[in-house]
TORZA-819328 format. One record per atom (N, C-alpha, C): residue number from 1; chain; x, y, z. Coordinates in Angstrom, 2 decimals. Layout:
% TORZA-819328
+------+-------+---------+---------+---------+
: resi : chain :       u :       v :       w :
+------+-------+---------+---------+---------+
:  NUM :     A :       X :       Y :       Z :
...
+------+-------+---------+---------+---------+
% end
This chain:
% TORZA-819328
+------+-------+---------+---------+---------+
: resi : chain :       u :       v :       w :
+------+-------+---------+---------+---------+
:    1 :     A :  -12.66 : -111.33 : -155.84 :
:    1 :     A :  -12.21 : -110.14 : -155.13 :
:    1 :     A :  -10.81 : -110.38 : -154.52 :
:    2 :     A :  -10.00 : -109.37 : -154.64 :
:    2 :     A :   -8.64 : -109.45 : -154.01 :
:    2 :     A :   -8.68 : -108.56 : -152.81 :
:    3 :     A :   -8.11 : -109.13 : -151.74 :
:    3 :     A :   -8.03 : -108.32 : -150.50 :
:    3 :     A :   -6.68 : -107.64 : -150.50 :
:    4 :     A :   -6.70 : -106.32 : -150.15 :
:    4 :     A :   -5.58 : -105.50 : -150.12 :
:    4 :     A :   -5.33 : -105.08 : -148.72 :
:    5 :     A :   -4.12 : -105.28 : -148.07 :
:    5 :     A :   -3.89 : -104.88 : -146.69 :
:    5 :     A :   -2.82 : -103.75 : -146.76 :
:    6 :     A :   -2.93 : -102.88 : -145.86 :
:    6 :     A :   -2.02 : -101.79 : -145.79 :
:    6 :     A :   -1.26 : -101.76 : -144.31 :
:    7 :     A :   -0.13 : -102.26 : -144.27 :
:    7 :     A :    0.51 : -102.52 : -142.96 :
:    7 :     A :    1.22 : -101.33 : -142.46 :
:    8 :     A :    1.59 : -101.36 : -141.21 :
:    8 :     A :    2.39 : -100.38 : -140.59 :
:    8 :     A :    1.70 :  -98.92 : -140.57 :
:    9 :     A :    2.61 :  -97.89 : -140.77 :
:    9 :     A :    2.00 :  -96.52 : -140.59 :
:    9 :     A :    1.12 :  -96.07 : -141.77 :
:   10 :     A :    0.84 :  -96.89 : -142.80 :
:   10 :     A :   -0.04 :  -96.42 : -143.85 :
:   10 :     A :   -1.43 :  -95.96 : -143.18 :
:   11 :     A :   -1.96 :  -96.73 : -142.31 :
:   11 :     A :   -3.09 :  -96.34 : -141.68 :
:   11 :     A :   -4.41 :  -96.40 : -142.44 :
:   12 :     A :   -4.52 :  -97.24 : -143.32 :
:   12 :     A :   -5.66 :  -97.30 : -144.22 :
:   12 :     A :   -6.35 :  -98.59 : -144.01 :
:   13 :     A :   -7.66 :  -98.62 : -143.99 :
:   13 :     A :   -8.44 :  -99.83 : -143.83 :
:   13 :     A :   -8.22 : -100.81 : -145.01 :
:   14 :     A :   -8.27 : -102.07 : -144.78 :
:   14 :     A :   -8.25 : -103.10 : -145.80 :
:   14 :     A :   -9.29 : -102.84 : -146.91 :
:   15 :     A :   -9.03 : -103.22 : -148.09 :
:   15 :     A :  -10.00 : -103.03 : -149.18 :
:   15 :     A :  -10.14 : -104.44 : -149.93 :
:   16 :     A :  -11.20 : -104.54 : -150.51 :
:   16 :     A :  -11.46 : -105.69 : -151.46 :
:   16 :     A :  -11.78 : -105.07 : -152.83 :
:   17 :     A :  -10.98 : -105.54 : -153.78 :
:   17 :     A :  -11.20 : -104.94 : -155.16 :
:   17 :     A :  -11.17 : -106.00 : -156.18 :
:   18 :     A :  -11.80 : -105.71 : -157.29 :
:   18 :     A :  -11.88 : -106.63 : -158.42 :
:   18 :     A :  -10.75 : -106.20 : -159.38 :
:   19 :     A :   -9.51 : -106.76 : -159.28 :
:   19 :     A :   -8.44 : -106.49 : -160.17 :
:   19 :     A :   -7.81 : -107.85 : -160.54 :
:   20 :     A :   -7.10 : -107.79 : -161.73 :
:   20 :     A :   -6.57 : -109.04 : -162.25 :
:   20 :     A :   -5.02 : -109.05 : -162.26 :
:   21 :     A :   -4.35 : -107.92 : -161.86 :
:   21 :     A :   -2.88 : -107.97 : -161.83 :
:   21 :     A :   -2.43 : -106.90 : -160.85 :
:   22 :     A :   -1.21 : -107.00 : -160.44 :
:   22 :     A :   -0.64 : -105.89 : -159.60 :
:   22 :     A :   -0.58 : -104.56 : -160.36 :
:   23 :     A :   -0.33 : -104.68 : -161.63 :
:   23 :     A :   -0.33 : -103.45 : -162.48 :
:   23 :     A :   -1.60 : -102.70 : -162.40 :
:   24 :     A :   -2.68 : -103.42 : -162.61 :
:   24 :     A :   -4.07 : -102.87 : -162.51 :
:   24 :     A :   -4.33 : -102.35 : -161.02 :
:   25 :     A :   -3.97 : -103.08 : -160.04 :
:   25 :     A :   -4.10 : -102.59 : -158.71 :
:   25 :     A :   -3.38 : -101.34 : -158.41 :
:   26 :     A :   -2.14 : -101.16 : -158.98 :
:   26 :     A :   -1.41 :  -99.97 : -158.72 :
:   26 :     A :   -2.13 :  -98.82 : -159.33 :
:   27 :     A :   -2.68 :  -98.95 : -160.55 :
:   27 :     A :   -3.48 :  -97.85 : -161.16 :
:   27 :     A :   -4.67 :  -97.48 : -160.33 :
:   28 :     A :   -5.38 :  -98.42 : -159.77 :
:   28 :     A :   -6.47 :  -98.06 : -158.88 :
:   28 :     A :   -5.98 :  -97.32 : -157.65 :
:   29 :     A :   -5.04 :  -97.84 : -156.99 :
:   29 :     A :   -4.46 :  -97.27 : -155.74 :
:   29 :     A :   -3.84 :  -95.82 : -155.94 :
:   30 :     A :   -3.27 :  -95.58 : -157.10 :
:   30 :     A :   -2.70 :  -94.20 : -157.44 :
:   30 :     A :   -3.76 :  -93.13 : -157.43 :
:   31 :     A :   -5.01 :  -93.48 : -157.59 :
:   31 :     A :   -6.13 :  -92.49 : -157.56 :
:   31 :     A :   -6.39 :  -92.01 : -156.17 :
:   32 :     A :   -5.91 :  -92.67 : -155.16 :
:   32 :     A :   -6.15 :  -92.31 : -153.73 :
:   32 :     A :   -4.93 :  -91.53 : -153.33 :
:   33 :     A :   -5.14 :  -90.21 : -153.06 :
:   33 :     A :   -4.10 :  -89.24 : -152.66 :
:   33 :     A :   -3.32 :  -89.81 : -151.54 :
:   34 :     A :   -3.86 :  -90.27 : -150.46 :
:   34 :     A :   -3.26 :  -90.78 : -149.33 :
:   34 :     A :   -2.26 :  -91.99 : -149.65 :
:   35 :     A :   -2.65 :  -92.81 : -150.59 :
:   35 :     A :   -1.87 :  -94.02 : -150.86 :
:   35 :     A :   -0.90 :  -93.75 : -151.93 :
:   36 :     A :   -1.06 :  -92.86 : -152.84 :
:   36 :     A :   -0.12 :  -92.60 : -153.91 :
:   36 :     A :    1.32 :  -92.30 : -153.47 :
:   37 :     A :    1.43 :  -91.69 : -152.37 :
:   37 :     A :    2.85 :  -91.35 : -151.91 :
:   37 :     A :    3.56 :  -92.57 : -151.32 :
:   38 :     A :    2.79 :  -93.67 : -150.90 :
:   38 :     A :    3.37 :  -94.75 : -150.41 :
:   38 :     A :    3.74 :  -95.80 : -151.46 :
:   39 :     A :    3.15 :  -95.78 : -152.56 :
:   39 :     A :    3.29 :  -96.89 : -153.55 :
:   39 :     A :    4.70 :  -97.11 : -153.96 :
:   40 :     A :    5.46 :  -96.09 : -154.16 :
:   40 :     A :    6.84 :  -96.30 : -154.71 :
:   40 :     A :    7.82 :  -96.83 : -153.68 :
:   41 :     A :    7.46 :  -96.63 : -152.41 :
:   41 :     A :    8.36 :  -97.06 : -151.33 :
:   41 :     A :    8.05 :  -98.40 : -150.64 :
:   42 :     A :    6.91 :  -98.88 : -150.95 :
:   42 :     A :    6.41 : -100.14 : -150.21 :
:   42 :     A :    6.97 : -101.38 : -151.00 :
:   43 :     A :    7.26 : -102.40 : -150.17 :
:   43 :     A :    7.39 : -103.71 : -150.70 :
:   43 :     A :    6.02 : -104.28 : -150.92 :
:   44 :     A :    5.80 : -105.26 : -151.80 :
:   44 :     A :    4.54 : -105.95 : -152.01 :
:   44 :     A :    4.63 : -107.31 : -151.87 :
:   45 :     A :    3.67 : -107.95 : -151.11 :
:   45 :     A :    3.56 : -109.37 : -150.96 :
:   45 :     A :    2.23 : -109.82 : -151.47 :
:   46 :     A :    2.24 : -111.02 : -152.20 :
:   46 :     A :    1.01 : -111.63 : -152.64 :
:   46 :     A :    0.94 : -112.97 : -151.93 :
:   47 :     A :   -0.08 : -113.10 : -151.14 :
:   47 :     A :   -0.29 : -114.35 : -150.37 :
:   47 :     A :    1.00 : -114.68 : -149.53 :
:   48 :     A :    1.53 : -113.62 : -148.87 :
:   48 :     A :    2.78 : -113.81 : -147.99 :
:   48 :     A :    4.04 : -114.00 : -148.68 :
:   49 :     A :    4.06 : -113.86 : -149.96 :
:   49 :     A :    5.39 : -113.98 : -150.76 :
:   49 :     A :    5.75 : -112.59 : -151.36 :
:   50 :     A :    6.89 : -112.08 : -151.07 :
:   50 :     A :    7.30 : -110.88 : -151.56 :
:   50 :     A :    7.50 : -110.92 : -153.18 :
:   51 :     A :    6.93 : -110.02 : -153.87 :
:   51 :     A :    7.12 : -109.97 : -155.33 :
:   51 :     A :    7.82 : -108.68 : -155.81 :
:   52 :     A :    8.49 : -108.75 : -156.95 :
:   52 :     A :    9.19 : -107.65 : -157.49 :
:   52 :     A :    8.74 : -107.18 : -158.86 :
:   53 :     A :    7.60 : -107.68 : -159.27 :
:   53 :     A :    7.11 : -107.36 : -160.68 :
:   53 :     A :    5.65 : -106.99 : -160.61 :
:   54 :     A :    5.32 : -106.01 : -161.35 :
:   54 :     A :    3.86 : -105.69 : -161.43 :
:   54 :     A :    3.12 : -106.65 : -162.42 :
:   55 :     A :    3.81 : -107.53 : -163.07 :
:   55 :     A :    3.15 : -108.38 : -164.03 :
:   55 :     A :    2.54 : -109.65 : -163.32 :
:   56 :     A :    2.53 : -109.70 : -161.98 :
:   56 :     A :    1.90 : -110.80 : -161.30 :
:   56 :     A :    0.40 : -110.75 : -161.45 :
:   57 :     A :   -0.12 : -111.94 : -161.89 :
:   57 :     A :   -1.58 : -112.07 : -162.09 :
:   57 :     A :   -2.20 : -112.30 : -160.73 :
:   58 :     A :   -3.42 : -111.79 : -160.50 :
:   58 :     A :   -4.09 : -111.97 : -159.26 :
:   58 :     A :   -5.48 : -112.68 : -159.52 :
:   59 :     A :   -5.80 : -113.59 : -158.58 :
:   59 :     A :   -7.08 : -114.36 : -158.62 :
:   59 :     A :   -7.99 : -113.92 : -157.48 :
:   60 :     A :   -9.17 : -114.19 : -157.56 :
:   60 :     A :  -10.16 : -114.02 : -156.52 :
:   60 :     A :   -9.64 : -114.83 : -155.31 :
:   61 :     A :   -9.65 : -114.18 : -154.13 :
:   61 :     A :   -9.19 : -114.77 : -152.91 :
:   61 :     A :   -7.74 : -114.44 : -152.57 :
:   62 :     A :   -7.02 : -113.88 : -153.48 :
:   62 :     A :   -5.62 : -113.56 : -153.19 :
:   62 :     A :   -5.57 : -112.37 : -152.20 :
:   63 :     A :   -4.44 : -112.34 : -151.46 :
:   63 :     A :   -4.26 : -111.25 : -150.49 :
:   63 :     A :   -2.92 : -110.57 : -150.86 :
:   64 :     A :   -3.10 : -109.20 : -151.11 :
:   64 :     A :   -1.97 : -108.35 : -151.43 :
:   64 :     A :   -1.65 : -107.52 : -150.15 :
:   65 :     A :   -0.40 : -107.49 : -149.71 :
:   65 :     A :   -0.03 : -106.66 : -148.64 :
:   65 :     A :    0.97 : -105.58 : -149.08 :
:   66 :     A :    0.71 : -104.36 : -148.67 :
:   66 :     A :    1.71 : -103.28 : -148.91 :
:   66 :     A :    2.53 : -103.08 : -147.63 :
:   67 :     A :    3.85 : -103.28 : -147.74 :
:   67 :     A :    4.67 : -103.16 : -146.55 :
:   67 :     A :    5.61 : -102.03 : -146.62 :
:   68 :     A :    5.35 : -100.96 : -145.87 :
:   68 :     A :    6.20 :  -99.76 : -145.91 :
:   68 :     A :    7.49 : -100.07 : -145.29 :
:   69 :     A :    8.52 :  -99.24 : -145.69 :
:   69 :     A :    9.80 :  -99.33 : -145.08 :
:   69 :     A :    9.75 :  -99.03 : -143.59 :
:   70 :     A :   10.51 :  -99.64 : -142.80 :
:   70 :     A :   10.57 :  -99.30 : -141.31 :
:   70 :     A :   11.93 :  -99.16 : -140.83 :
:   71 :     A :   12.13 :  -98.50 : -139.75 :
:   71 :     A :   13.36 :  -98.23 : -139.10 :
:   71 :     A :   13.39 :  -99.17 : -137.86 :
:   72 :     A :   14.49 :  -99.64 : -137.41 :
:   72 :     A :   14.52 : -100.43 : -136.21 :
:   72 :     A :   15.83 : -101.04 : -136.09 :
:   73 :     A :   16.03 : -101.65 : -135.00 :
:   73 :     A :   17.33 : -102.29 : -134.73 :
:   73 :     A :   17.17 : -103.45 : -133.81 :
+------+-------+---------+---------+---------+
% end
């Protein structure tokens, strides 16, 4: 199982999903109306490392974090 965290103002409880890649995870999350609007704007980290490709393979025990853009100074 892969743990998915939704940080900041997303306001969604963590999930545990059986997925093998970020591409597959995105397809699952797109089905949730609340989350679909965040997907294009969020940075994604796998095990605390920012990634830029959906081709990243995921293994059981991995943690994926969705990081929304923030304002601040």
